[in-house]
N, C-alpha and C positions, 0 to 999 in steps of 0.2 A: 504492499498499499504505500510504503513512503516513497519507493521509486517511481509510482505513477503521480503522486503528490510534486517530486522535485522535477520529473519530466514536463509537467504542466507548468509549472512555475517557469522553468526555463523556456517553454514555448511562450508564454505570456509576456515574457520580459522580449524575448525576440521578437514578436509580433510588436510589441510597443514601440521598439526601437526601429523598425520596420516602418510602421505606420507614421512616425515622427519623421522619418527621412523622405518620405513621399509627401508629407504634408507640406516640408521646407521647401522642396523641389516645386509642388503645385503653387504654392504662395508666390514664388520667384516667377514662375511661368505668368499666372494670374498679373502679377506687378508689370511685368514687362509688356502683356497685352495692353493692359491698362494706360500704358505710359503712350503706346500706339506710336513707337518711334519710326520716325520716316527718315531717311530709307532704314530698313529692318538692317542691322549690323551682322551680315553672314557670319563673324568670326564669333560672335554672342550665339547666334543660333545654333553654330556649330558645336560649342561648348555644353549648349544645352542638351545637344542631341547626346553628345558624349557622357554627359551626367545621366541621363538616362538609362543609356546601355551600361552604363556601370551599376547602375540602381538595380535594374533588371539580372543583370550578372549576381549580383550581390544576393537577390531574391531567389537565386535557382541555387546558391550554395547555402541556404540557411539548413539549420537540421530539422526543419518542418519536411524540406524537400527530401532531403537526403536520407532522413532515417523514417519519421512516422508516416509519410505518405506511402512509401513502401510497405512500410509494417501494416496498415491498414489495406492495402493491396492484397497482402498475402492473407491476411486474417478472413476477409468476406469479400464477397462478390456485391454486397448491400450496397456499399460506398462508390460503385461504379460511375454511375451518373453525375456524382457530385465530383468526383475526379476528373470525369470527363468535362465537366463544365470550367474546371479549374485549369486543366491542360488547353483547352478552347481559348480561354482568357490569355493565358501565355502566349500562346502560337498568334492570337490577333495581335500582341504586345510586339514580339519578334517581328512579326511582318511588318506592323507599322513601322519599327526600327529601321529596320531594313530600307524600306521605302525611304523613310526619313534620309538615310545615308547615301542612298541613290539622288535623290532630289537635291540634296544638298552640294553632292558631288557635282551634278550638272551645273546647277545656280553658281558654282566657283568655275566652273569650267567655261559656261555659256553666258555669264552673267545675267542670269534668269531673273525676272522684275517678281515671280512667284514665290519670294520667300516668305512674303507675310501668309500666304496660305498655309506653308508648313507650321506656322503656329496653332493653327486649327488640327494639324495631325496629332502634334505635341501635347495639347491638351487632351485627344481623345486617347491618346498612349496613356497618360497620368490615370485618366477616368478609368480605363480597363483594367491597371494596376489597383486600383484602389477599392475597384469592385472585386479583384480576386481578394486582397488581403481582408474585406467585409464578409465575403463566402467563407474565407479559413476562419475568423476569428467567431462569427454566427452560427457556422452550422460544420466545420470539419473539427473543431476542439470539440464539441460534443458528441458527434458522433464517434470520435478518437476515444471518447471517457467511456462511453458506452459500449463500445465495439470490441476494444482490446483488452484480453485477459492481464491477468496480473504477472504472469510470467513475461509477457510482450512488454511490458512496462519496465521491467528489470532490464531488460535487454536493451531498449531504448535507452533507460538513464546510464546503461555501462557505455554506449556507442557515444551520448554526448559527453560524458566525461573524457573518453578517449579524443575524440574532437578537439575539445578543450585544451587537453592536454598537448596535442601535435599542433594547434593553432596557438597557442599562448592566448592573450588577451584577446576578446572578439572585438574585431574593428570593421566596424560599418564604413561604406564610402563616405568621406566626406566631398560632397561635387565643390569643384571649384568655383563654380557661380554662387552656390550658398556662401562660402567662406567670405567671399568678394562682396556680397549683398547685404552680409552681416558687419561689415566693416564702415 
């Protein structure tokens, strides 16, 4: 029982950190849009896309992704539709990030005047990532608590400790733009 409690506290802490990072990134993106900079700074936009990519990579390397979701998948088929929805949101984010990278490269190469349109895609990408975090927090955690047996939580807790030992202090990405915006 203690291993389940420990694991859920670790997941909750990780989730809060992830939500805070996304919230900071969204605030920056919204502030940038509200300023309605003309012309749009391609370097600034490029850094924002880079920050989004780093954030998505961070999300994929979380303990939830690496340990808990595989444990749920192997424990039961009951969660398949929820996990499929989470995968779909991630795939949409990846596709949007790839499109952003491609459009940004074209804008740099050909001097496209469509940089402002990329702002909308960035906002949609943030919305997909936010929706995924909400589903994880509201649905996936409850399902994991109900679905996984005590033995599975012991294995999960052990893997969490192993990950922490390998990685040292957990370091979430601090996007460049967020550091710069805080100044």
